[in-house]
C-alpha positions as CSV (number, residue, x, y, z in Angstrom):
1,M,-0.1,0.0,-0.1
2,G,1.0,3.5,-0.5
3,T,1.4,6.4,2.1
4,R,-1.5,8.5,2.9
5,T,-1.6,12.0,1.6
6,R,-4.8,13.1,3.1
7,P,-5.2,13.2,6.9
8,P,-8.0,11.0,8.2
9,K,-11.4,12.4,8.8
10,S,-12.5,13.3,12.3
11,L,-15.7,14.7,13.9
12,S,-15.1,18.1,12.8
13,D,-15.2,17.0,9.1
14,I,-18.9,15.9,9.4
15,K,-21.4,18.3,7.7
16,T,-24.4,19.4,9.6
17,H,-27.0,22.2,9.3
18,S,-26.1,23.7,12.8
19,G,-25.8,27.5,12.6
20,R,-27.8,27.6,9.2
21,V,-31.2,27.7,10.6
22,S,-32.8,31.2,11.1
23,R,-34.3,32.1,14.5
24,G,-37.7,32.5,13.0
25,D,-37.9,28.8,12.1
26,Q,-37.5,27.6,15.8
27,S,-40.9,28.4,17.4
28,Y,-40.6,25.2,19.3
29,R,-37.8,26.5,21.1
30,D,-40.0,29.4,22.3
31,Y,-42.8,27.1,23.2
32,F,-40.4,25.0,25.3
33,Q,-38.9,28.2,27.0
34,A,-42.3,29.5,27.8
35,G,-43.1,26.1,29.5
36,A,-40.0,26.1,31.4
37,L,-40.7,29.6,32.7
38,E,-44.4,28.5,33.7
39,L,-42.7,25.6,35.6
40,E,-40.4,27.7,37.3
41,K,-43.1,30.2,38.4
42,W,-45.2,27.4,39.8
43,R,-42.2,26.2,41.9
44,R,-41.6,29.7,43.3
45,E,-45.2,30.2,44.1
46,R,-45.2,27.0,46.0
47,E,-41.9,28.0,47.8
48,R,-43.5,31.3,48.7
49,E,-46.4,29.8,50.1
50,A,-44.4,27.4,52.3
51,S,-42.3,30.3,53.4
52,L,-45.5,32.4,54.5
53,R,-46.9,29.4,56.2
54,R,-43.6,29.1,58.3
55,L,-43.6,32.7,59.1
56,S,-47.1,32.8,60.4
57,V,-46.1,29.7,62.5
58,I,-43.2,31.6,63.9
59,N,-45.0,35.0,64.6
60,D,-47.8,32.8,66.5
61,R,-45.0,31.3,68.6
62,I,-43.5,34.7,69.4
63,A,-47.1,35.9,70.4
64,Q,-47.4,33.0,72.7
65,I,-43.9,33.5,74.2
66,N,-44.7,37.2,74.8
67,H,-48.0,36.3,76.4
68,E,-46.3,33.7,78.8
69,K,-43.6,36.0,79.7
70,S,-46.1,38.7,80.6
71,I,-48.0,36.3,82.7
72,L,-44.8,35.2,84.5
73,L,-43.5,38.7,85.1
74,G,-47.0,39.8,86.2
75,G,-46.9,37.2,88.8
76,V,-43.4,38.4,90.0
77,L,-44.2,42.1,90.1
78,A,-47.4,41.3,92.0
79,E,-45.3,39.3,94.5
80,D,-42.7,42.0,94.8
81,L,-45.5,44.5,95.7
82,R,-46.8,42.4,98.1
83,K,-43.5,42.0,100.0
84,S,-42.8,45.7,99.8
85,E,-46.1,46.4,101.5
86,T,-45.7,43.8,104.3
87,G,-41.9,45.1,104.9
88,S,-40.5,41.8,104.7
89,S,-36.9,42.0,103.1
90,L,-35.2,39.3,101.3
91,V,-32.8,37.1,103.0
92,E,-29.7,36.3,101.1
93,K,-28.8,32.7,101.1
94,P,-25.2,31.4,100.7
95,P,-24.3,30.2,97.4
96,R,-24.8,26.6,96.8
97,G,-22.4,24.3,94.7
98,V,-18.8,25.0,93.6
99,R,-18.0,28.4,92.5
100,I,-15.3,28.4,89.8
101,K,-13.8,31.7,88.6
102,Y,-12.5,31.7,84.9
């Protein structure tokens, strides 16, 4: 056999129609992009609804905490007023446990 004078063909030698089609002939691509945008919009709406539900749960818990705190502090203030009216003073107790200084 003789020596080759032409280089072997590769993928870059395959003739295709890519790049020759005008943008106006690809309406299916526009429909696909519109559908993808609809799906993304639907997902974002679901995400927003979940976030709003979570925020309402958090806000409800904060309101409960404030209510419980006001009840507890109201009882403490009433007890302090009662003690101040009777004139009883607080007796300091010695600290319990081991005290460690850092």
